[in-house]
LOSEKOL-206927 format. One record per residue (C-alpha): residue number from 1; residue in three letters; chain; x, y, z. Coordinates in nm, 3 decimals, padded with zeros to 5 digits. Each point is the difference from the previous one (the first is absolute). Layout:
<rs>
R lonu vexke balo      xx      yy      zz
R  NUM   ala    A       X       Y       Z
...
</rs>
This chain:
<rs>
R lonu vexke balo      xx      yy      zz
R    1   met    A  10.813  12.063  08.323
R    2   val    A -00.022  00.112  00.362
R    3   tyr    A  00.035 -00.240  00.291
R    4   ile    A -00.127  00.090  00.342
R    5   ile    A  00.147 -00.186  00.292
R    6   val    A -00.193  00.023  00.324
R    7   leu    A  00.224 -00.036  00.301
R    8   pro    A -00.108 -00.023  00.361
R    9   ala    A  00.013  00.312  00.215
R   10   tyr    A  00.289 -00.144  00.200
R   11   thr    A  00.336 -00.088 -00.149
R   12   phe    A  00.279 -00.098  00.232
R   13   asp    A  00.333 -00.162 -00.062
R   14   ser    A -00.012 -00.191  00.327
R   15   met    A -00.206  00.011  00.315
R   16   asp    A -00.022 -00.151  00.342
R   17   ile    A -00.252 -00.276  00.066
R   18   ser    A -00.167  00.218  00.263
R   19   glu    A -00.103  00.237 -00.282
R   20   val    A -00.174 -00.287 -00.180
R   21   ala    A -00.187 -00.097  00.317
R   22   lys    A -00.173  00.341  00.003
R   23   his    A -00.178 -00.079 -00.328
R   24   asn    A -00.245 -00.268  00.110
R   25   arg    A -00.344  00.132 -00.095
R   26   arg    A -00.224 -00.036 -00.304
R   27   asp    A  00.058  00.364 -00.091
R   28   asp    A  00.379 -00.034  00.049
R   29   cys    A  00.127 -00.353 -00.058
R   30   trp    A  00.363 -00.098 -00.046
R   31   val    A  00.152 -00.348 -00.007
R   32   val    A  00.354 -00.133 -00.029
R   33   ile    A  00.077 -00.276 -00.249
R   34   asn    A  00.354 -00.130 -00.032
R   35   gly    A  00.147  00.315  00.154
R   36   thr    A -00.193  00.239 -00.224
R   37   val    A -00.270  00.228  00.140
R   38   tyr    A -00.322  00.042 -00.197
R   39   asp    A -00.289  00.245  00.046
R   40   val    A -00.294 -00.220 -00.106
R   41   thr    A -00.275  00.234  00.124
R   42   lys    A -00.144  00.077 -00.344
R   43   trp    A  00.025 -00.366 -00.104
R   44   leu    A -00.183 -00.160  00.295
R   45   asn    A -00.335 -00.021 -00.179
R   46   asp    A  00.166 -00.172 -00.296
R   47   his    A  00.178 -00.275  00.196
R   48   pro    A -00.131 -00.335 -00.134
R   49   gly    A  00.007 -00.153  00.349
R   50   gly    A -00.200  00.286  00.151
R   51   ile    A  00.079  00.300  00.216
R   52   glu    A  00.012 -00.190  00.329
R   53   val    A  00.285 -00.224 -00.115
R   54   val    A  00.220  00.305 -00.050
R   55   met    A -00.128  00.182  00.308
R   56   glu    A  00.106 -00.288  00.225
R   57   leu    A  00.359  00.091 -00.087
R   58   ala    A -00.034  00.378 -00.038
R   59   gly    A  00.302  00.182  00.144
R   60   gln    A  00.191 -00.327  00.022
R   61   asp    A  00.236 -00.226 -00.187
R   62   ala    A -00.224 -00.204 -00.231
R   63   thr    A  00.286 -00.186 -00.169
R   64   phe    A -00.081 -00.343  00.135
R   65   ala    A -00.372  00.020 -00.080
R   66   tyr    A  00.068  00.149 -00.344
R   67   asn    A  00.248 -00.271 -00.093
R   68   glu    A -00.211 -00.278  00.152
R   69   val    A -00.295  00.080 -00.223
R   70   gly    A  00.223 -00.012 -00.306
R   71   his    A -00.082  00.324 -00.179
R   72   ser    A  00.056  00.015 -00.375
R   73   asn    A  00.288  00.181 -00.168
R   74   ile    A -00.255  00.251 -00.125
R   75   ala    A -00.105  00.081  00.357
R   76   thr    A  00.363  00.053  00.093
R   77   gln    A  00.057  00.225 -00.302
R   78   glu    A -00.316  00.201  00.070
R   79   ala    A  00.108  00.055  00.362
R   80   val    A  00.282  00.228 -00.120
R   81   arg    A -00.245  00.285 -00.052
R   82   phe    A -00.088 -00.008  00.371
R   83   lys    A  00.358  00.004  00.128
R   84   val    A  00.074  00.275  00.250
R   85   gly    A  00.342 -00.117  00.114
R   86   thr    A  00.208 -00.269  00.157
R   87   leu    A  00.068 -00.094  00.358
R   88   ser    A  00.318  00.141  00.146
R   89   ser    A  00.064 -00.348  00.142
R   90   cys    A -00.195 -00.312 -00.088
R   91   leu    A  00.095 -00.138  00.340
R   92   gln    A -00.232  00.257  00.159
R   93   thr    A -00.308 -00.170 -00.144
R   94   ala    A  00.001 -00.232  00.301
R   95   asp    A -00.101  00.299  00.213
R   96   ile    A -00.337  00.041 -00.170
R   97   pro    A -00.292 -00.197  00.143
R   98   thr    A -00.128 -00.270 -00.234
R   99   his    A -00.332 -00.077  00.170
R  100   gly    A  00.096 -00.365  00.029
R  101   val    A  00.094 -00.044 -00.366
R  102   ser    A  00.337 -00.151  00.074
R  103   lys    A -00.032 -00.323 -00.192
R  104   pro    A -00.168 -00.107 -00.324
R  105   val    A -00.375 -00.002 -00.034
R  106   tyr    A -00.078 -00.335 -00.161
R  107   arg    A -00.306 -00.079 -00.201
R  108   gly    A -00.061 -00.371  00.034
R  109   arg    A  00.268 -00.227  00.141
R  110   lys    A  00.291  00.127  00.206
R  111   pro    A  00.353 -00.134 -00.063
R  112   glu    A -00.006 -00.182  00.334
R  113   asp    A -00.307 -00.191 -00.122
R  114   ala    A  00.192 -00.128 -00.302
R  115   gly    A  00.132 -00.305  00.184
R  116   ala    A -00.347 -00.122  00.095
R  117   tyr    A -00.130  00.075 -00.348
R  118   leu    A  00.284 -00.187 -00.171
R  119   phe    A -00.041 -00.291  00.242
R  120   gly    A -00.370 -00.021 -00.089
R  121   val    A  00.071  00.012 -00.373
R  122   thr    A  00.268 -00.266  00.037
R  123   met    A -00.228 -00.228  00.201
R  124   phe    A -00.284  00.043 -00.249
R  125   ser    A  00.235 -00.076 -00.291
R  126   ala    A  00.133 -00.307  00.179
R  127   ala    A -00.354 -00.125  00.066
R  128   val    A -00.096  00.046 -00.367
R  129   ala    A  00.317 -00.177 -00.115
R  130   tyr    A -00.059 -00.286  00.246
R  131   gly    A -00.363 -00.029 -00.113
R  132   ala    A  00.113 -00.015 -00.364
R  133   his    A  00.253 -00.269  00.095
R  134   leu    A -00.272 -00.208  00.171
R  135   ile    A -00.230  00.031 -00.301
R  136   arg    A  00.275 -00.124 -00.234
R  137   ser    A  00.086 -00.294  00.228
</rs>
């Protein structure tokens, strides 16, 4: 049996974040996730969330967005085939522009809204309990 492994055209041991920043187009798209650099150019059309989601972070550190979405273990395992290297220093990722993606993107309620939400649930529960108490009395 013969196995063919397709590797990207670039293979580096480590690279500077400025190198990653050069690869920010649809025909040349790299992202950094957890200190590892991936060339996702050939995979853009297959991304379940669409091309634009990836392109917003092309040439940048996409770690926060990647982890926030909660990708499956399979996605993480599949990413290995797109690896082109690692950052020479993970601290350098702060130098890459993030286009405003510096905090979580929440779908629905934000954590700071939790207090108001819990207060509302508590008040509703108290009203139901009080109403049940009045009916029994």
